[in-house]
N, C-alpha and C positions, 0 to 999 in steps of 0.2 A: 071811586076813582081819584086818583092822586092828581094834583095841578103841577106843572112845572116848577112854580115856586115853592111848593112844598118840598118836592124833590131836591131842590138847590139848597134849602135849608138844612138837608141832612148832611151836608159835607161835600168837599170838594172832589171830583173824580178825575181819574187819568189812566193811562197805560203804561204798562212796563214789559220790557222783553226779556225773557229768561230762557235762553237757549233756543229761541224760535218759538216759544210759546207766548202768546200775548195774554197778558194778566191785565184784566180790568180791576180797578181798586177805588174805594170811596175813603176818604180819611176824614175825620173829625176830632178835635179836642187837642189837648197837650197831656204829657205825663209819660208814665209807663205805658208800653205797648200792649193792647189787647187786640187779637186777631180773630175775625169772625169769619167762618168759611162756609158759605151755604150749599146745599145738596143740589142735585139736578133733579127736576126741571126748576127749581127757585132760581131766584137771581138775587142780587145784592139788596133789592128793596124789601125783601123778607125780613130784614132785621131794622127797618123803619122805627119800631116801637123802642128798640134797645139802644139805638145809637145815641139819641139826645141824652139820654141818662148816663151812659157810659162815658160820654165825652166830658162830661163834667170833671171826670177824676183821671180819665186816661186818654192817650191818642189811641183812637179806635180805627182800625183799618178793616175794611170790608172787602173781601175779594173772592174771585172765582177765575180760574185760567180759561180762556176761549180754547181749550185744547181741542185738537183734531181727533183725537183717539180715545175718546171717553169710553168706547166699547171695549177696551182692554181691561182685564179685571186688575192689573197693576197700576192704572191709570192715576188712581187717587195717591198711591205710594209715591210715583214718580213726580206727581204734581206737588206733593208735600215736600220733597227733597229740593225741587227746584224753588219752591216758596222759602224755604228756610235759607237757602243760599243766596237768594235775591234780596231778603230782608237783612241778612248779616252783612251783606256787601254794600248795602246802601248807607 
C-alpha cells in the first residue's frame, strides 16, 4: 500500500481539458518529453517504478483521459488525437 508521501514524490499532478475530455496527468523531470499512457483498468500509479528513473533524463508525463465513452472501439484513437493536439498546443 502506498502512502500519500510516496505518491507526492512521484511528481506533480493536475488536470487539462481537451475538447471537453478531462485529462489527468502527472509530470516529473526535465528534458525531452516522454509520454506514458496506461491501460484500463490501470491508473497512473502503475508507472510508479518507471517514473523516477525516466525523470532523471526526461520530462515524464503520465496520463489517461477521464473519458465518458471508453466503450467505443475508437475511443483510444480519439483520445490519442486529442492528447497530441493538447501536448502540441501547450
